[in-house]
C-alpha positions in Angstrom: 11.1 11.7 3.7 9.0 14.5 5.0 7.0 14.1 8.2 3.3 13.8 7.5 0.9 15.8 9.8 -2.4 14.2 10.7 -4.4 16.6 8.5 -2.2 15.6 5.5 -2.8 11.9 5.8 -6.5 11.7 4.9 -7.1 13.2 1.5 -10.9 12.6 1.0 -13.7 10.2 1.9 -14.7 7.6 -0.6 -18.5 7.7 -1.0 -19.8 4.6 -2.9 -22.7 2.3 -2.4 -20.5 -0.4 -1.0 -18.8 2.0 1.5 -22.2 3.4 2.6 -23.5 -0.1 3.3 -20.4 -0.9 5.4 -21.1 2.1 7.7 -23.6 0.0 9.6 -20.7 -2.1 10.8 -18.8 1.1 11.7 -16.4 0.9 8.8 -15.4 4.1 7.0 -13.4 4.4 3.8 -10.9 7.1 3.0 -8.4 7.9 0.3 -5.1 8.5 2.0 -1.6 9.6 1.3 0.4 6.9 -0.6 3.2 6.9 2.0 0.9 6.9 5.1 1.2 3.9 7.5 -1.6 2.2 9.4 -0.5 3.9 12.6 -0.5 7.3 11.0 -4.0 6.7 9.6 -5.3 5.6 13.0 -3.9 8.7 14.7 -5.3 11.0 12.0 -8.8 9.6 12.3 -8.8 9.9 16.1 -7.5 13.5 16.0 -9.7 14.7 13.1 -12.9 13.3 14.4 -13.4 13.8 18.2 -14.7 10.9 20.2 -13.7 8.2 17.7 -11.6 5.1 18.7 -10.1 3.1 15.9 -10.1 -0.7 16.3 -8.5 -1.7 13.0 -7.2 -0.2 9.7 -7.0 -2.1 6.4 -5.2 -0.5 3.5 -5.0 -1.3 -0.2 -2.8 0.3 -2.9 -4.3 0.8 -6.4 -2.5 1.4 -9.6 -3.8 4.0 -12.1 -5.7 2.8 -15.1 -4.4 3.3 -18.6 -6.6 5.6 -20.6 -6.7 6.4 -24.3 -8.0 9.3 -26.3 -7.3 8.8 -29.9 -3.6 8.1 -30.4 -2.5 9.6 -27.1 -2.2 7.2 -24.1 -2.1 8.3 -20.5 -2.6 7.0 -17.0 -4.7 8.0 -14.1 -2.9 8.5 -10.8 -2.2 5.8 -8.3 -3.9 6.0 -4.9 -4.1 4.3 -1.5 -7.4 3.4 0.2 -7.9 2.8 3.9 -10.9 1.1 5.5 -11.1 2.2 9.2 -13.1 0.1 11.6 -14.2 1.9 14.8 -14.8 0.3 18.2 -18.3 -0.4 19.3 -18.3 2.2 22.1 -16.8 4.8 19.7 -18.7 7.8 18.5 -19.8 7.7 14.8 -18.1 10.1 12.3 -20.5 12.9 11.8 -19.2 13.8 8.4 -21.0 10.8 6.8 -24.3 11.3 8.5 -27.2 12.3 6.2 -25.6 10.9 3.0 
């Protein structure tokens, strides 16, 4: 298996109403690489966003949904979601400010 670099682990932030409400508790949601571990996700967040200290990482694997268009049947891609909780003395992630 190829070694993942910290900038390859986090694919994109997940911006939904529920994830925006959880930012008050210092919880941030990201879509991450399917093969990434909790330790790799923690290191990636701490390296990408200066001044952050991760307390806990929760992950969830999602299967793609089956979609139809007429006779043809397809499937959306699978993905992995990580909810990262920062420590109380940690700096907030500036990327999410102003959303």
